[in-house]
C-alpha positions in Angstrom: 72.1 101.6 117.5 70.2 100.0 120.4 70.8 96.8 122.3 69.0 93.6 121.3 67.1 91.5 123.9 66.0 88.1 122.7 65.1 84.7 124.2 67.9 82.3 124.8 67.9 79.4 122.3 69.3 76.6 124.5 68.2 77.7 127.9 65.5 79.7 129.7 66.2 83.4 129.8 67.3 86.4 127.8 70.2 87.1 125.6 71.5 90.7 125.9 73.6 92.0 123.0 75.3 95.3 122.4 76.0 95.8 118.6 78.3 98.7 119.3 80.9 96.7 121.2 79.8 93.2 120.3 79.2 92.7 124.1 77.0 89.8 125.2 75.4 89.0 128.5 72.6 86.7 129.7 69.8 86.9 132.2 68.6 83.4 133.2 65.0 82.8 134.2 63.1 79.9 135.8 61.0 79.3 132.7 61.1 80.1 128.9 60.1 83.7 128.4 58.6 85.7 125.6 59.9 89.3 126.1 57.4 92.1 125.3 58.3 95.7 124.7 58.0 97.8 127.8 58.0 101.5 128.6 61.5 102.8 128.9 60.1 105.5 131.3 59.9 102.7 133.9 63.5 103.5 134.6 64.7 106.9 136.0 68.0 106.2 134.2 68.5 106.1 130.4 68.1 102.7 128.7 68.3 101.7 125.1 65.8 98.9 125.3 63.1 97.7 127.8 61.2 94.5 127.9 58.9 92.8 130.3 58.9 89.1 131.2 56.8 86.9 133.5 59.1 85.1 136.0 59.5 84.0 139.5 63.3 83.8 139.4 66.1 85.7 137.6 69.9 85.1 137.7 73.0 86.6 136.3 75.9 84.1 135.9 78.3 85.7 138.3 78.4 87.2 141.8 77.6 90.8 141.4 77.0 93.9 143.5 73.4 95.0 143.1 72.4 98.5 144.1 68.8 98.4 145.4 66.8 101.5 144.6 63.2 102.8 145.0 61.2 102.9 141.7 62.2 106.6 141.4 65.9 105.8 141.5 66.5 106.8 145.1 69.3 104.7 146.7 68.0 102.3 149.3 70.6 99.6 150.0 73.0 97.2 148.3 73.5 93.5 147.9 77.2 93.1 148.3 77.7 90.1 146.0 79.1 87.6 148.6 78.8 83.9 148.6 75.8 82.8 150.8 74.7 86.4 151.3 70.9 87.1 151.3 69.0 90.3 151.0 65.2 90.6 151.3 62.8 93.5 150.5 59.0 93.8 150.7 58.2 96.6 148.3 58.8 97.2 144.6 62.4 97.9 143.8 64.7 98.8 140.9 67.8 96.6 140.8 70.9 98.2 139.4 73.5 95.5 138.5 77.2 96.7 138.7 79.3 94.7 136.3 77.4 93.0 133.5 78.6 93.4 130.0 75.7 95.8 129.2 74.3 98.2 131.8 71.4 96.2 133.3 68.4 97.4 135.4 65.5 95.1 136.5 62.3 96.5 138.0 60.8 93.8 140.2 57.7 93.6 142.4 58.1 92.8 146.1 58.5 90.8 148.2 61.7 89.3 146.7 65.1 88.0 147.8 68.6 88.4 146.3 71.1 85.7 147.1 74.6 84.6 146.1 74.7 81.0 145.3 77.1 78.8 147.4 79.3 78.1 144.4 80.0 81.8 143.8 78.7 81.6 140.2 75.3 83.3 140.3 73.4 86.2 141.7 69.8 85.0 142.0 66.7 87.2 142.4 63.7 85.2 143.6 60.2 86.7 143.7 57.7 85.5 146.3 55.2 84.7 143.5 55.3 84.8 139.7 55.2 88.4 138.5 56.2 90.8 135.8 59.8 92.0 135.8 60.8 94.8 133.5 64.4 94.5 132.1 66.2 97.6 130.9 69.6 97.6 129.2 71.9 100.2 127.6 75.2 100.1 125.9 78.2 101.5 127.7 79.1 103.2 124.5 77.4 105.5 122.0 77.9 107.1 118.6 79.0 110.7 118.4 76.0 112.9 117.8 77.4 115.8 115.8 80.4 116.9 113.7 82.7 119.9 114.1 84.5 121.1 111.0 88.0 122.5 111.6 91.2 123.2 109.8 94.1 121.0 110.9 95.8 124.0 112.5 96.5 124.5 116.3 94.4 127.7 116.8 91.1 126.5 115.3 91.5 123.1 116.9 92.0 124.8 120.3 88.6 126.5 119.8 87.0 123.3 118.5 88.0 121.6 121.7 85.6 123.8 123.6 82.7 121.9 121.9 83.8 118.5 123.3 82.3 119.2 126.8 78.9 119.4 125.2 78.9 115.6 125.3 78.9 115.4 129.1 75.6 114.1 130.4 76.0 115.8 133.8 78.3 118.4 135.4 78.0 116.7 138.8 80.8 114.5 140.1 79.0 111.5 138.6 80.5 112.4 135.2 83.5 110.5 136.6 81.4 107.4 135.6 82.2 106.5 132.0 78.5 106.1 131.0 77.8 109.7 131.9 80.5 111.3 129.8 79.2 110.8 126.3 81.1 110.7 123.0 82.4 114.1 121.9 81.5 115.3 118.4 83.8 114.1 115.7 86.3 116.4 114.0 86.2 116.7 110.2 88.8 118.5 108.2 87.6 121.7 106.5 88.9 125.1 105.4 87.2 127.0 108.1 86.1 126.3 111.7 82.4 125.5 111.9 80.8 124.5 115.2 77.0 123.7 114.9 74.5 125.3 117.1 73.6 123.3 120.2 77.1 121.9 121.0 78.5 124.9 122.8 80.6 124.3 125.9 78.5 123.9 129.0 78.3 126.8 131.5 81.0 125.7 133.9 82.8 129.0 134.5 86.1 127.1 133.8 88.5 128.4 131.1 91.8 127.0 130.1 94.5 129.0 128.3 97.1 127.2 126.2 99.6 128.3 123.6 98.4 127.3 120.1 101.0 124.7 119.5 100.4 121.0 118.9 102.6 120.0 121.9 100.1 121.9 124.1 96.9 121.2 122.2 97.0 117.4 122.3 97.9 117.0 126.0 95.3 119.5 127.3 92.4 117.9 125.3 91.3 115.3 127.9 91.3 118.0 130.7 89.2 120.4 128.6 86.7 117.7 127.8 86.3 116.4 131.3 85.9 119.9 132.9 83.6 121.0 130.2 85.9 124.0 129.9 86.2 126.8 127.3 89.7 126.7 125.9 91.4 129.8 124.4 94.7 130.2 122.6 97.2 132.2 124.6 99.5 132.0 127.6 100.8 131.5 130.1 99.0 128.1 130.3 96.5 127.9 133.2 93.1 126.9 134.4 90.7 129.8 135.4 87.9 128.6 137.7 85.9 131.7 138.5 88.4 134.3 139.7 90.9 131.7 140.7 93.9 130.6 138.6 95.9 127.4 138.6 99.1 127.4 136.6 99.7 124.6 134.1 103.5 124.5 134.3 106.0 127.4 134.3 105.1 130.8 132.6 107.5 130.2 129.8 105.3 127.3 128.6 107.8 124.4 128.7 105.9 121.6 126.9 107.2 118.8 129.1 106.4 120.5 132.4 103.1 121.5 130.9 102.0 118.0 130.0 103.1 116.7 133.4 101.0 119.3 135.2 98.0 118.7 132.9 98.1 115.0 133.6 98.4 115.6 137.4 95.5 118.1 137.3 93.2 115.7 135.4 94.1 112.7 137.6 93.6 114.8 140.8 90.2 116.4 139.8 88.9 113.1 138.5 89.9 111.2 141.6 88.3 113.8 143.9 85.1 113.5 141.8 85.2 109.8 142.4 85.4 110.4 146.2 82.8 113.2 146.2 80.2 111.2 144.2 79.8 108.8 147.2 77.7 111.6 148.7 75.3 111.3 145.8 73.6 108.5 143.8 76.2 105.8 144.9 76.9 106.1 148.7 79.3 103.2 148.7 82.2 102.6 151.1 85.2 103.5 148.9 88.6 102.1 149.9 90.4 105.2 148.6 88.3 107.6 150.6 88.7 105.6 153.8 92.4 105.3 153.3 92.8 109.1 152.9 90.9 109.7 156.2 91.8 112.9 157.9 94.6 113.7 155.5 91.9 115.1 153.2 90.5 118.2 154.9 87.5 118.7 152.7 83.8 118.7 153.3 82.8 116.4 150.4 79.1 116.5 151.3 79.1 120.3 150.8 81.2 120.1 147.7 78.9 117.6 146.0 76.3 120.3 145.4 78.8 123.1 144.8 79.3 124.6 141.3 81.9 122.8 139.1 84.3 125.8 139.2 84.2 125.8 143.0 84.8 122.0 143.1 87.8 122.4 140.7 89.3 125.1 143.0 88.8 123.0 146.1 90.2 119.9 144.6 93.3 121.5 143.1 94.0 123.4 146.3 94.8 120.0 147.9 98.6 119.3 147.5 99.2 116.6 144.9 101.4 114.8 147.4 98.3 114.2 149.6 96.5 112.2 147.0 99.3 110.8 144.9 99.7 107.6 146.7 96.0 106.8 146.6 95.4 107.4 142.9 94.2 104.4 140.9 96.3 103.6 137.8 95.1 105.2 134.6 93.9 102.8 132.0 95.5 104.3 128.9 98.2 106.8 127.8 98.6 107.7 124.2 101.8 109.4 122.9 100.8 111.6 119.9 103.4 112.9 117.5 102.8 116.7 117.6 101.7 117.1 114.0 98.4 117.9 112.2 98.0 114.2 111.1 96.1 113.1 114.2 93.4 115.8 114.7 90.5 113.5 113.7 91.6 111.0 116.3 91.1 113.4 119.2 87.3 112.8 119.8 88.0 109.0 120.1 90.8 109.5 122.5 88.6 111.8 124.6 85.8 109.2 124.6 88.4 106.8 126.0 89.5 109.6 128.5 93.1 108.6 127.6 96.0 110.6 128.9 97.8 112.3 126.0 101.5 113.1 125.8 103.6 114.6 123.0 107.0 112.9 123.2 110.1 114.8 122.4 111.8 114.0 119.0 113.7 110.8 119.3 117.5 111.1 119.1 119.7 108.3 117.7 120.8 106.2 120.6 122.9 103.3 121.5 121.1 100.0 121.4 118.9 99.4 124.5 120.5 96.6 126.6 117.1 95.3 127.5 116.1 95.0 123.9 119.4 93.4 122.9 119.1 90.8 125.6 115.5 90.0 124.7 116.4 89.8 121.0 119.2 87.4 121.6 116.8 85.2 123.6 114.0 85.6 121.1 115.8 85.3 117.8 118.7 82.9 118.1 120.5 80.8 115.5 118.6 77.5 115.4 120.2 74.1 115.0 117.5 73.3 112.4 115.8 75.8 110.0 112.4 74.6 111.2 113.1 76.1 114.6 112.4 79.6 113.2 109.3 80.9 111.5 111.4 82.3 108.7 110.6 85.4 106.8 112.0 88.5 105.1 112.5 91.8 106.8 109.4 94.0 106.1 109.8 96.9 108.6 113.0 98.5 107.3 111.2 101.6 106.2 110.0 102.4 109.7 112.1 103.0 112.8 111.6 100.5 115.6 112.0 102.1 119.1 111.4 101.5 122.8 108.9 104.2 124.0 109.3 106.1 127.2 107.6 104.6 130.3 104.0 105.7 130.7 101.8 106.7 133.6 99.1 104.1 132.6 98.3 100.4 132.4 98.2 100.5 128.6 100.3 102.4 126.2 99.6 103.5 122.6 101.5 105.6 120.1 100.4 107.7 117.1 103.1 108.8 114.7 106.0 107.6 112.6 107.8 104.5 113.8 107.0 101.2 115.5 106.8 101.1 119.3 108.1 97.8 120.8 105.5 95.9 122.9 103.0 98.8 122.5 100.1 99.8 120.4 100.7 101.5 117.0 97.4 103.5 116.8 96.0 105.3 113.7 93.1 107.7 113.3 91.6 105.3 110.7 91.5 102.5 113.2 89.7 104.6 115.7 87.2 106.0 113.1 86.3 102.4 112.3 84.6 102.2 115.7 81.6 103.8 113.9 81.3 100.8 111.5 78.7 98.7 113.1 77.4 95.5 111.5 74.1 93.7 111.9 74.0 91.5 115.0 76.2 88.4 114.4 75.4 84.9 115.2 75.0 84.0 118.8 78.6 82.6 118.8 82.0 84.2 118.6 83.9 83.0 115.5 87.5 82.1 115.8 89.6 80.7 112.9 92.9 79.1 113.6 95.0 78.6 110.5 98.2 76.5 110.7 100.1 76.4 107.4 103.1 74.4 108.7 102.7 71.0 110.2 106.0 71.6 112.2 104.1 74.3 114.2 101.0 72.2 115.0 101.8 72.5 118.7 100.5 76.1 118.7 97.3 74.9 116.9 96.4 73.4 120.3 95.3 76.9 121.3 91.9 75.7 120.0 91.3 74.3 123.5 91.8 77.7 125.1 89.2 79.5 122.9 85.6 78.8 124.0 86.2 78.1 127.7 83.7 80.7 128.7 80.4 80.6 130.7 78.7 83.6 129.1 79.2 83.2 125.4 79.3 80.4 122.8 82.2 80.0 120.4 82.5 78.7 116.9 86.1 77.6 116.7 87.5 76.2 113.4 91.0 75.1 112.7 92.5 74.7 109.2 95.7 73.2 108.0 97.8 73.8 104.9 95.4 76.2 103.2 95.9 77.1 99.6 96.1 80.8 98.5 92.5 80.9 97.5 91.3 79.1 100.7 93.2 81.6 102.9 91.9 84.5 100.9 88.4 83.2 101.6 89.1 82.9 105.3 90.3 86.5 105.4 87.2 87.8 103.6 84.8 85.9 105.9 83.2 87.4 109.0 85.6 86.3 111.7 85.9 87.8 115.1 89.5 86.5 115.5 92.0 85.0 113.1 94.9 83.2 114.8 97.5 82.5 112.2 100.4 80.1 112.7 102.9 79.6 110.0 105.4 81.5 107.8 105.2 85.0 106.3 107.9 86.6 104.0 108.2 89.4 101.6 105.8 87.7 99.2 103.0 87.4 101.9 101.4 84.4 103.7 103.0 81.1 102.9 100.3 78.8 101.5 100.2 75.2 100.3 100.5 76.3 96.7 101.7 79.9 96.4 101.9 82.9 98.7 99.0 85.3 99.4 99.9 89.0 99.8 97.2 90.7 101.9 98.2 94.0 100.2 96.3 92.7 97.2 93.0 92.4 99.1 90.6 95.3 98.8 88.6 94.3 101.9 88.6 91.7 104.7 86.0 90.5 107.1 88.4 89.6 109.9 87.9 91.8 113.0 90.9 91.0 115.1 94.0 89.0 114.3 97.2 87.4 115.7 99.8 86.8 113.0 102.3 84.6 114.9 104.9 84.4 112.2 108.2 86.0 111.3 108.1 89.7 110.3 104.3 89.7 110.0 104.0 93.5 110.4 103.5 94.3 106.7 100.8 91.7 106.3 99.1 92.8 109.5 99.1 96.4 108.4 97.6 95.3 105.1 94.7 93.6 106.9 94.2 96.8 109.0 94.1 98.9 105.8 91.6 96.5 104.3 89.1 96.7 107.1 90.3 94.8 110.2 90.1 96.7 113.5 93.1 95.5 115.4 95.8 92.8 115.6 99.1 91.6 116.9 102.2 91.1 114.6 105.9 90.5 114.9 108.6 92.8 113.8 111.4 90.3 113.3 112.2 86.6 113.0 110.7 84.6 115.9 111.8 81.3 117.4 109.2 78.5 117.3 109.4 77.8 121.1 109.0 81.5 122.1 106.3 82.1 119.5 104.3 79.1 120.6 104.4 80.2 124.2 103.3 83.7 123.3 100.5 82.3 121.1 99.1 80.2 124.0 99.3 83.1 126.5 97.6 85.4 124.0 94.8 82.9 123.4 94.2 82.4 127.1 94.3 86.1 127.8 91.9 87.0 125.0 89.5 84.3 126.1 89.6 85.7 129.7 88.5 89.2 128.5 91.9 91.0 128.3 92.3 93.6 125.6 94.9 93.1 122.8 97.1 95.6 124.5 96.9 94.0 127.9 97.1 90.4 126.5 100.4 91.3 124.8 101.8 92.8 128.0 100.9 89.6 129.9 103.1 87.6 127.5 106.2 89.5 128.9 105.8 87.4 132.1 106.6 84.1 130.4 107.8 84.9 126.9 110.4 87.2 125.3 107.7 89.2 123.6 109.7 92.3 122.9 109.5 92.2 119.1 105.7 92.1 118.8 103.4 95.0 118.4 99.7 95.8 118.5 98.3 97.4 115.4 95.0 99.4 115.2 92.5 99.8 118.0 94.3 97.8 120.6 91.7 98.3 123.3 89.4 95.8 121.7 88.4 92.6 123.5 87.3 89.3 122.0 84.9 88.7 124.8 83.8 90.5 128.0 85.3 89.2 131.2 82.7 87.4 133.4 83.6 89.6 136.4 83.4 92.8 134.4 87.1 93.6 134.2 90.0 91.2 133.7 91.8 90.4 137.0 95.3 89.1 137.7 96.0 87.5 141.0 99.5 87.6 142.5 100.0 85.1 145.4 102.4 86.9 147.7 102.4 84.9 150.9 101.0 81.7 152.5 100.8 79.9 155.9 99.5 76.4 155.3 99.5 75.6 159.0 97.1 78.4 159.5 95.4 77.6 156.2 95.6 81.2 155.0 97.1 82.9 151.9 97.7 86.5 150.9 96.8 87.6 147.4 97.2 90.9 145.5 94.6 91.6 142.9 95.3 93.8 139.8 92.5 95.0 137.5 93.1 95.5 133.8 91.2 97.7 131.4 88.2 96.6 129.4 86.1 98.4 126.8 82.9 98.4 128.9 84.4 99.5 132.2 86.3 102.7 131.8 88.1 105.1 134.1 86.0 105.9 137.1 84.4 102.5 137.5 84.6 100.8 140.9 84.5 97.2 141.8 84.1 95.0 144.8 86.4 91.9 144.5 84.6 88.6 145.3 87.6 87.5 147.5 87.3 87.4 151.2 85.0 90.1 152.7 86.7 93.4 151.9 83.7 95.5 153.0 84.5 98.2 150.5 84.7 99.0 146.8 87.9 99.9 144.9 88.5 102.2 142.0 89.8 100.8 138.8 92.5 100.1 137.6 95.8 98.6 138.7 96.4 97.3 142.2 93.0 96.9 143.9 94.0 95.6 147.3 95.8 92.9 149.3 93.6 90.1 150.6 94.5 87.7 153.4 91.9 84.9 153.6 91.5 81.2 153.9 93.1 78.9 151.3 89.6 77.6 150.6 88.4 81.1 149.8 91.3 81.6 147.4 90.6 78.3 145.7 86.9 79.2 145.4 87.8 82.5 143.9 90.1 81.0 141.4 87.3 78.6 140.3 84.8 81.4 139.4 86.5 82.3 136.1 89.7 81.9 134.2 92.3 84.4 135.3 96.1 84.7 135.3 97.7 83.8 138.6 101.4 84.6 139.3 103.5 82.9 141.9 107.1 84.0 142.3 106.9 85.7 138.9 105.7 82.6 137.1 102.4 82.6 135.2 99.7 80.1 135.8 96.0 80.1 135.0 93.3 79.7 137.6 91.3 77.0 135.8 94.4 74.8 135.9 95.0 75.4 139.6 92.9 72.7 141.5 93.2 72.2 145.2 96.3 70.0 144.9 98.0 72.4 142.6 97.1 75.4 144.7 98.6 73.7 147.8 101.8 73.0 145.9 102.1 76.6 144.8 101.5 77.9 148.3 104.1 75.5 149.6 106.6 77.1 147.3 105.7 80.6 148.6 106.3 79.2 152.2 109.7 77.9 151.2 110.7 81.2 149.7 109.7 83.0 152.9 111.5 80.5 155.1 114.9 81.2 153.3 114.1 84.9 153.2 114.6 85.0 149.4 113.2 88.0 147.6 110.2 86.8 145.6 109.7 88.0 142.0 106.6 90.1 142.1 104.2 90.8 139.2 104.8 94.5 139.5 108.4 93.9 138.4 107.1 92.9 135.0 105.0 96.0 134.5 107.3 98.5 136.2 109.0 99.3 132.8 105.5 100.0 131.4 104.4 102.7 133.8 105.7 105.5 135.9 103.9 108.0 138.1 103.7 111.6 137.0 
């Protein structure tokens, strides 16, 4: 399914739409345009759609790094995306934009100029005279091309994994870019293993040996895929690159030691590829490479052209301790119960390049003090019944548990039980990624349903949805719906349903009688937030009936805490955070322990204007010197996977940073900080308290910075944002 490029209805320019991920972007022009089909061969890189337009000015509504290339794709220079920066060129060039919601290339005639507007909200390309610009776009995602049939048994699945590397679009270090990895073939249950011709493993001279047991098969899968390796059943577990062997844990095949070593090997090889590719198509200044300096005794220029097996050997010969402190955070870790039930999910997890672990069987344990404390704060005996969104317990049949810490920003779980604060993932939810609809209306549809007037405060989230520069919203709010009316809403094509009210064992409480979603054969709702007591069963029913993902509660919830959580979720989703990350943000200002993400929790309501969602943690200030120190954290997004780099538009860093997690620390003027906060809505933390940048004007910013100064003056330990996420991630 190809991207759609159409004229804007209410402005001059082009609307760019990706039907695979429902991603939208715009390209403004100086005049109304009538795009004409153009030759895709204009671009040396793959595009899904190409059009030509007559213009003298083009603009994307954000500051963006633009890689300037010759028409044949050769790297020439870069516009660094800074306020007031100007770049001029005389000849024809291919402009490669870095962080638009769809991959965007524009071929322009020279002479031309690229400039960052003074307000920091646009990157503008101005031609010296009106001329033809050719616009090429492609989705950051694709459908799997083929199907592998396999029995749901460890040994045939081991052999089937060898076919996943056929999806790699290159064996060079550039495969560390997510768009050059490709979607592995899907796995379909069958009585016998059948791998179609043409999807054999690439010739990498890399072989991986693993015992044919689920606790080895699942964790090794991402490494097999990324290395394009042939995988064979047997032991001891190891990587063979040419005639060189790298052990994957002890010879006795201890599963826990094995998965730790596999995760380290994948992270290390991947990271080294990210460094090495700066010798190729993207010769950018990378913070991590500069930070390693002489500690990394490798000739990356020579390794860039070396065979993959030689690269793997050189990369893994480097002690892990040398690179460990420089590794970016991984975006996703999925804990998979080691059974045959999840085989069909593997290609989708590999497409995400998720880390995979097989947790040990859970033992009955004493109550977790952290959970007990959160529960006592979250579910407390109210003075009035209306203080609780009452309901009946609907999760008794499934164990609720606190998962082990994860070496990633986001955490999902596949198996029996309900993981607190995390994502309960199912193969069916992942397979639904292949269900694409026709292009929707130009706006994103949000329905807010409030079926209890006592909870109208949360209905005010209406003001948070739709505050976005790049997309239009259609936001409707309904009160006191009847059973039939709510059923109609659930069947309608809705991007997000935000439900506020009561749910019990009979279903959604309505104005006349309850509605049990388990009685619905299908729903049109894509994502949902059911902010009511014990909403898990109804959320699971929506998922089974066709929804893709949502957030539900697992117990009774207090009105105050639920309202706070609902507002934070609304703001985070509108800022481009995934469902998983949005729920994790609520831990900063809400007792969100007894909530869970169901389904494909990596989904976003909208794409973030800057490409990836950013959180800014203000850590120091000196108002006399008019400077402030800010740490930036990057969160995952569907269109910018592991291996993407970014250049924050704060200060003048002079380098790019690998995603995700902590990007860098920036000390710059207070005016620069205020300007950065005004470019988009983002969460801002000060002393562990959550704010939002679009509410932080110059006066409010000065007040927050004064508080930081006061804390420094009394030498009080400040609460840092990392404190909230430390329980969610550990290094391995």
